[in-house]
C-alpha positions, 0 to 999 in steps of 0.5 A: 652338688651334683649327687642331687636325688632327682624324685624320691628314686632317681640318682642323677648320676646312676641315670648319666652313666646309663645314658652314656652306656646306652651310646656304647651299647649303640656303637656295638650293636649297629655293627651286627645290623651293618654286615651279616659277618659280624661275629663271624669266624672271618673278617667282612670282605667287603669293607677291607680298605685301611679306613674300614679296618681302623674303624673296626679296630677303634670299636672293637679297642673303645666298646666291645666288650665294655658297655654292656658291663657297665650296662650290667653294673648299673643294673646289679647298682638298680637292683639296691634302689629297687629294694630300697623303693620296696621297703620305703613303701612297705610293700614286699620285695621279691613279688615285686622283683619277680613281676619285673623280671618277668615283664624284662623278660617278656619284653626281651622276648619280643624285641630279639624276635622281632627287631634284633637277635643279640637281645641281652633283656632275657639275659638279665631277666633270668639273672636278676632273678638269680641275683635274688639269691644273693642280696644278704650275701656279704660283700666280699663273698659277693666280690669273691664270686664275681672275681671267680666268675671272670677268671673262670670264663676267660681261662674257658676262651683262652683254653679254646683259643690255645687248642685251636693254635695248637690244633689249627683248622683251615676256615672254610672261607666260601663257606663262611662266604655263603652262610653269610650271603644265605643271612643277608638275603633273609634280613633284605627279603620280607619281614616273615624271613626276617623273624624266621632267621632271628628265630634261628640265631637264637637257636644257636647264639645261646651258647655263646650267651651261656659261655661268656656273656651270661657269667659276665654280665652275672659278674657286674651285676654282683659288684654293682649290688655291692657299690649299690650298697654303699651308695658309691654313685650317690657319693662321690666325695666320698669315694672321690679318691677311689676314684681317682685311683680306679681311672689310673688302674684302669687305664693302664691295665685295660687299654693295652688288654683292649687293644690285644684284643681288638687286633686278634678280632680284627686283624687276626679273626679265625686265626685261634689268636682272636680267642685268645684276644676275646679271653684277654678281653674278659680277664682286663676287660672290666678295667676298661669299663670301671675307668669309663664308670670312674670318668663319667663321675669325675667329668660330671663333677666339673661344670661342663660335665655336669652339662652333659650329666644333663644331658644323659641324664633323660636317656638313661631314666626311660634306657628301656625304651631308649634300647629298644628304640634303637633295634627299632631305627635299625631294623628299619634301616638294614633289615627288610622293614625298612630300607634293606640297606644290610651289605651296604654301608661302610664301618664308618658309615654305621659309626656316624649312623649310631653318633646320629641315631643316640642325638636323636636319642638324646633330643626326643628324651629330654622331649619326652622325660619333660612331660611324662614321669616315665618312658614308655615301656619303664611305664608298662614295666613299673605297672607289671612290678607294684601291680597297679598303674603308675601316674603317666603324665607329670603334675605341671608347678602351678 
């Protein structure tokens, strides 16, 4: 059976789905390295061919706002595994998880300042500590809160979009262009200007994080925690009918909503309709995330899917190290740490580069996990969590 326990605490499906989520996150994040216009109210004016627009639509349609939700769900699911691990070892759970979250926050801060201002780890660290307050909350209440967070966030952004549509204000294209030129110059000048730009970005990005990313991520934390208590990823046979239904409903609802959201983001940027599409994506995007999860779980039960799961699992086991490695490679490619390619590659080149980076990570992860018990950063975070030095190398069978 595929739902075997890899070790006392490792479940193959959890690691495999996490590896899958890493690929989607890389596809989205590399867009921020490619262009200073990513996330701006105007589209990149230097790459406007039909192919460029089609690739940007594809990424927005299938990847944006889906895979960080999947990763967040897995974070909540793994939270229950950590509780079980602490219980088995006889250690107090609260000190362990607080040390873990503090270590995660420190790693995220270094990541945000040096490599990528769009870091998610610091947010996860804070929200993970908040999740502690809900570990004994009844499942029905937890799921109601998750739905409420998604609905409230969608309503907030819908109101902002409607306001912009009803009270339109012309987008100052020249200002946006000069701002993008300044940002790109900072990222391409010296390592010092890269860090300075990251600090400026971090001083502004908190608003979007607090108004969208954090509440949506926490909603998925709660959903993942509820699923973890039911062992949904470890017991496919019991939940097979539920996964089949989740796949159908997720695709039926999620695909049209995601298409509208992507159309607004790519073809109607700065009009207010893009913000309204964003609100729709926040509200119904989790359905497509659920479909991805269900589809992956169903695929992993077949022979070819088992091979795919085995290939993804090592990357998922060292997801923290791989997440930072993705940013490091992209920073070397696109920023002043290396080749300074920001603004020079079209979206298709970025998409192909992301695929190549991920294939490299799959290969490196398989090699590493065959020899070591943890990824490099996972080992350090584990040491902080248990306040001891965990075993580094695997013991070879005699």
